[in-house]
C-alpha positions in Angstrom: -1.3 -9.1 -21.8 -0.7 -5.4 -22.4 -0.7 -2.9 -19.6 -0.8 -5.4 -16.8 -1.6 -4.1 -13.4 1.4 -5.3 -11.4 1.4 -4.9 -7.6 4.9 -5.2 -6.1 5.8 -5.3 -2.4 9.1 -3.9 -1.0 9.8 -1.2 -3.5 11.8 1.3 -1.4 15.1 -0.1 -2.6 16.9 -2.9 -4.4 15.1 -5.3 -6.6 11.6 -3.9 -5.9 12.6 -0.4 -6.8 14.4 -1.4 -10.0 11.5 -3.7 -11.0 9.2 -0.7 -10.9 11.4 1.0 -13.4 11.8 -2.0 -15.7 8.1 -2.9 -15.8 7.0 0.8 -16.1 9.3 1.1 -19.1 7.6 -2.0 -20.6 4.2 -0.3 -20.4 2.8 -2.1 -17.3 0.7 -0.2 -14.7 3.0 -0.7 -11.7 1.7 -0.3 -8.2 4.8 0.4 -6.0 4.5 -0.2 -2.3 6.5 0.3 0.8 5.8 0.7 4.5 6.3 4.5 4.3 5.2 6.4 1.2 8.2 8.8 1.5 10.5 5.8 0.8 9.0 5.7 -2.7 10.1 9.1 -3.8 11.5 9.0 -7.3 10.2 5.5 -8.0 8.4 5.3 -11.4 4.9 3.8 -10.9 1.3 4.4 -11.9 0.3 4.3 -8.3 2.2 4.4 -5.0 0.6 2.9 -1.9 1.7 2.4 1.7 1.8 -1.3 2.5 3.3 -3.2 5.4 3.2 -7.0 4.7 3.2 -7.7 8.5 0.0 -5.7 9.0 -3.3 -7.2 7.7 -5.2 -3.8 7.9 -2.4 -2.2 5.9 -2.7 -4.9 3.3 -6.5 -4.6 3.1 -6.3 -0.8 2.6 -3.6 -1.1 -0.1 -5.5 -3.8 -2.1 -8.7 -1.7 -1.8 -6.9 1.3 -3.1 -5.5 -0.6 -6.1 -8.9 -2.1 -7.0 -10.5 1.4 -6.7 -7.9 2.8 -9.1 -7.7 0.0 -11.7 -10.4 -2.5 -11.0 -8.1 -5.5 -11.3 -4.7 -7.0 -10.2 -3.0 -9.0 -12.9 0.3 -9.7 -11.2 1.4 -9.9 -7.6 5.2 -9.8 -7.0 6.0 -10.7 -3.4 9.4 -9.1 -3.1 9.5 -7.7 0.5 12.1 -9.4 2.6 15.3 -9.1 4.5 18.0 -11.2 6.2 19.8 -11.7 9.5 23.0 -13.6 10.0 23.5 -15.7 13.1 24.4 -19.2 14.1 21.4 -21.4 15.1 22.6 -21.5 18.7 22.8 -17.7 18.9 20.0 -16.3 16.7 17.5 -14.2 18.7 14.1 -15.9 18.5 12.2 -12.6 18.4 14.3 -11.6 15.4 13.7 -14.9 13.8 10.0 -14.6 14.3 10.2 -11.1 12.7 12.2 -12.6 9.8 9.4 -15.2 9.2 6.7 -12.6 9.6 8.1 -10.6 6.7 9.6 -13.2 4.5 7.0 -16.0 4.8 3.8 -14.8 6.5 3.9 -11.6 4.5 3.7 -13.6 1.3 0.9 -15.7 2.7 -1.0 -12.6 3.7 -0.6 -11.1 0.3 -1.7 -14.3 -1.5 -4.8 -14.5 0.7 -5.6 -10.8 -0.1 -5.1 -11.1 -3.9 -6.1 -14.6 -4.8 -9.8 -14.1 -4.4 -9.6 -11.1 -6.9 -7.6 -13.2 -9.4 -10.1 -16.1 -9.0 -12.9 -13.7 -9.8 -11.0 -12.5 -12.8 -10.2 -16.0 -14.0 -6.6 -15.3 -14.4 -3.5 -13.8 -12.6 0.1 -14.4 -11.8 1.8 -14.6 -8.4 5.6 -14.3 -8.4 7.3 -15.0 -5.1 10.9 -13.8 -4.8 12.8 -16.7 -3.2 16.5 -17.2 -3.2 19.2 -19.7 -4.0 19.2 -19.9 -0.2 15.9 -21.7 -0.5 17.8 -24.7 -1.7 21.4 -24.1 -0.5 21.9 -23.5 3.3 25.1 -21.9 4.4 26.9 -21.3 7.7 25.5 -18.7 10.1 22.5 -18.2 7.7 20.0 -20.8 9.0 17.2 -18.3 9.8 17.2 -16.6 6.4 17.6 -19.9 4.6 14.8 -21.5 6.6 12.5 -18.6 5.6 13.4 -19.1 1.9 12.9 -22.8 2.1 9.4 -22.0 3.4 8.8 -19.7 0.4 9.5 -22.7 -1.8 7.0 -24.8 -0.1 4.3 -22.1 0.0 4.9 -21.4 -3.7 4.6 -25.1 -4.6 1.4 -25.6 -2.7 -0.2 -22.4 -4.0 0.8 -23.3 -7.6 -1.1 -26.6 -7.3 -4.1 -25.1 -5.6 -4.6 -22.1 -7.8 -3.8 -23.4 -11.3 -7.4 -24.6 -11.8 -8.6 -21.0 -11.3 -6.3 -19.7 -14.0 -3.7 -18.4 -11.6 -0.1 -19.2 -12.2 2.4 -19.2 -9.4 6.2 -19.2 -9.7 9.1 -18.7 -7.4 12.2 -16.8 -8.5 15.6 -17.9 -7.1 18.1 -15.0 -7.4 21.7 -15.1 -6.5 23.5 -12.1 -4.9 22.7 -8.8 -6.7 24.2 -5.4 -6.5 21.7 -3.9 -4.0 21.8 -2.5 -0.4 20.7 -6.0 0.8 24.1 -6.7 2.4 24.3 -3.2 4.0 20.9 -3.9 5.7 22.1 -7.4 6.6 25.2 -6.0 8.3 23.2 -3.5 10.4 20.9 -6.3 11.7 23.6 -8.8 12.2 26.5 -6.8 13.7 25.9 -8.0 17.3 26.7 -11.5 16.1 29.2 -11.0 13.3 31.6 -8.9 15.3 31.4 -10.8 18.6 34.9 -12.1 19.1 33.8 -14.1 22.1 31.4 -16.2 20.1 32.4 -19.9 19.5 31.2 -19.3 16.0 33.5 -16.2 15.5 35.6 -17.9 12.8 32.5 -18.7 10.8 31.3 -15.1 11.1 34.6 -13.7 10.0 34.6 -16.1 7.0 31.1 -15.0 6.0 32.1 -11.3 6.3 35.1 -11.9 4.0 32.9 -13.8 1.5 30.4 -11.0 1.4 33.2 -8.5 0.5 34.6 -10.6 -2.3 31.4 -12.1 -3.6 30.6 -11.1 -7.2 27.1 -9.6 -7.4 24.9 -9.5 -10.5 23.9 -6.3 -12.2 20.5 -5.2 -10.9 19.2 -3.8 -14.1 20.1 -7.0 -16.0 18.5 -9.2 -13.3 15.2 -7.2 -13.3 15.2 -7.4 -17.1 15.3 -11.2 -16.8 12.3 -11.0 -14.5 10.4 -8.8 -17.0 11.1 -11.5 -19.7 9.8 -14.2 -17.3 6.6 -12.3 -16.8 6.1 -12.2 -20.6 6.0 -16.0 -20.7 2.6 -17.4 -21.8 3.0 -20.3 -19.3 5.1 -19.9 -16.2 7.4 -22.7 -14.9 7.4 -23.4 -11.2 11.0 -22.0 -10.7 13.3 -19.7 -12.3 17.0 -19.0 -11.5 17.8 -15.3 -11.8 21.3 -13.9 -11.9 22.6 -17.2 -10.5 26.3 -17.8 -10.8 27.3 -21.3 -12.1 29.1 -22.1 -8.8 25.7 -22.3 -7.0 24.3 -24.7 -9.6 27.4 -26.8 -9.2 27.1 -26.9 -5.4 23.5 -27.9 -5.6 24.4 -30.8 -7.9 27.1 -32.2 -5.7 26.6 -35.1 -3.2 25.6 -33.9 0.2 28.9 -34.9 1.9 31.1 -33.1 -0.7 28.9 -30.0 -0.6 29.1 -29.8 3.2 32.9 -30.3 3.1 33.2 -27.4 0.6 30.9 -25.1 2.6 32.9 -25.6 5.7 36.1 -24.6 3.9 35.1 -22.2 1.3 32.2 -20.1 2.4 
């Protein structure tokens, strides 16, 4: 489909921002969104709209603006999300609720807002940005991994429910990419990661060391992969994106061996 209208959440930085560039260059009419419009300065897009995925009124206003401008929405890319590191015993439940509000409920709100439009059109695509963490849970990362496991479940259910209306749903499973994701993660997790009195301090230190040495995929290459996926006539349910072989290997290992490695390597 030429000149698709593509609505993307979370475009102020990282994957969302680069996706706007990639898809605009392909000729799509990209709608870039962020909580604050000033965060979208310099982002290439046909339309820029303020949108907070935790605020239903904000979502309603944004979708109305898009429909007034273009009369349709062909693709929804649910990209907005963030992470917090903490052991399950220590994670702040208010912070965990906020994590789910953005990473999970935000996706559900967006689907509920856009699916009726796509049903009326008789076609559409919903792309949920998940993570390898939706299948592979690591130390001191239970909250984020839980939210991405939930994204997998929401995507699976929506795919089955919406396919009869001509709407295809897929979840993308990226590995680590060269974005400011880990800088934001550090800001939100410092109270835990640098608490030397925590019984989980060795795990936090190991995770910090892993973050520093972890090889991260080129962002432009990764969004190029996503652009190619969107060109597929029929979407698969899941797509790995910029996923190092080691993660695929870990997922294929027996549970006991995988846990043994995670306790010693991550």
